[in-house]
C-alpha positions as CSV (number, residue, x, y, z in Angstrom):
1,M,15.1,1.2,6.4
2,K,13.1,4.4,6.9
3,K,12.0,4.4,3.3
4,V,10.9,0.7,3.5
5,L,8.8,1.6,6.5
6,L,7.3,4.7,4.7
7,F,6.5,2.4,1.8
8,A,4.8,0.0,4.0
9,L,2.8,2.8,5.6
10,A,1.8,4.2,2.3
11,M,0.6,0.8,1.2
12,N,-1.8,0.7,4.2
13,L,-3.3,4.2,3.8
14,P,-6.2,2.9,1.6
15,M,-7.1,0.4,4.2
16,L,-7.2,3.1,6.9
17,A,-9.5,5.2,4.8
18,F,-11.8,2.2,4.3
19,A,-11.9,1.6,8.0
20,Q,-13.0,5.2,8.7
21,Q,-16.0,5.1,6.4
22,Q,-19.3,5.7,8.2
23,P,-22.3,3.3,7.9
24,P,-25.1,4.5,5.6
25,Q,-27.5,7.0,7.2
26,G,-31.2,7.5,6.9
27,G,-32.4,4.0,7.8
28,Q,-31.5,0.9,9.6
29,G,-28.4,0.4,7.4
30,Q,-29.7,-2.6,5.6
31,F,-27.2,-5.5,5.7
32,D,-26.9,-7.1,2.3
33,P,-24.9,-10.4,2.5
34,Q,-24.1,-10.4,-1.2
35,K,-22.7,-6.8,-1.1
36,F,-20.8,-7.7,2.1
37,Q,-19.1,-10.7,0.4
38,E,-18.2,-8.6,-2.7
39,R,-16.7,-5.9,-0.5
40,K,-14.9,-8.4,1.6
41,T,-13.4,-10.1,-1.5
42,R,-12.2,-6.7,-2.8
43,V,-10.6,-5.8,0.5
44,L,-8.9,-9.1,0.7
45,A,-7.6,-8.8,-2.9
46,G,-6.2,-5.4,-2.0
47,I,-4.5,-6.8,1.1
48,D,-3.0,-9.6,-0.9
49,R,-1.6,-7.2,-3.5
50,R,0.0,-5.1,-0.7
51,I,1.5,-8.2,0.9
52,D,2.9,-9.4,-2.4
53,A,4.5,-6.0,-3.1
54,L,6.0,-5.9,0.4
55,Q,7.3,-9.5,0.1
56,Q,9.0,-8.6,-3.3
57,A,10.5,-5.5,-1.8
58,K,11.8,-7.4,1.2
59,S,13.3,-10.1,-1.0
60,C,15.0,-7.4,-3.2
61,V,16.5,-5.7,-0.1
62,Q,17.7,-8.9,1.4
63,Q,19.5,-9.8,-1.9
64,A,21.1,-6.4,-2.4
65,Q,24.9,-6.5,-2.2
66,D,25.6,-2.8,-2.7
67,P,23.9,0.6,-2.5
68,Q,23.0,0.5,-6.2
69,A,21.2,-2.8,-5.9
70,L,19.4,-1.5,-2.8
71,R,18.4,1.7,-4.7
72,A,17.1,-0.5,-7.5
73,C,14.6,-2.1,-5.1
74,R,12.6,1.1,-4.7
75,P,9.7,1.5,-7.1
76,E,10.0,4.3,-9.7
77,R,8.8,7.6,-8.3
78,R,6.4,9.7,-10.1
79,E,7.6,13.1,-11.4
80,G,6.0,15.2,-8.7
81,D,6.8,12.7,-5.9
82,R,10.3,13.4,-4.8
83,G,9.8,13.3,-1.0
84,G,11.1,16.8,-0.6
85,K,14.4,16.0,-2.3
86,Q,15.7,17.7,-5.4
87,P,17.4,15.7,-8.1
88,S,21.2,15.6,-7.9
89,N,22.5,16.4,-11.4
């Protein structure tokens, strides 16, 4: 459960970084409706991708009948991303 929550948090980090961006400086911060719509479309597409990934992960976990099936629900980790754990050979 803890790993699923960490996965969900990691999926939201790009959105948090986006929310912290500062408005343009050196002027009135001209509002461009077309650029706004493009940005809004990109943000919504990113949110939809994260929702889809979380729904797939949730479905996989709900269907798991044993620890191996549950382990198979986790996305493959990159080589350097072991979460502080060493491989158990």
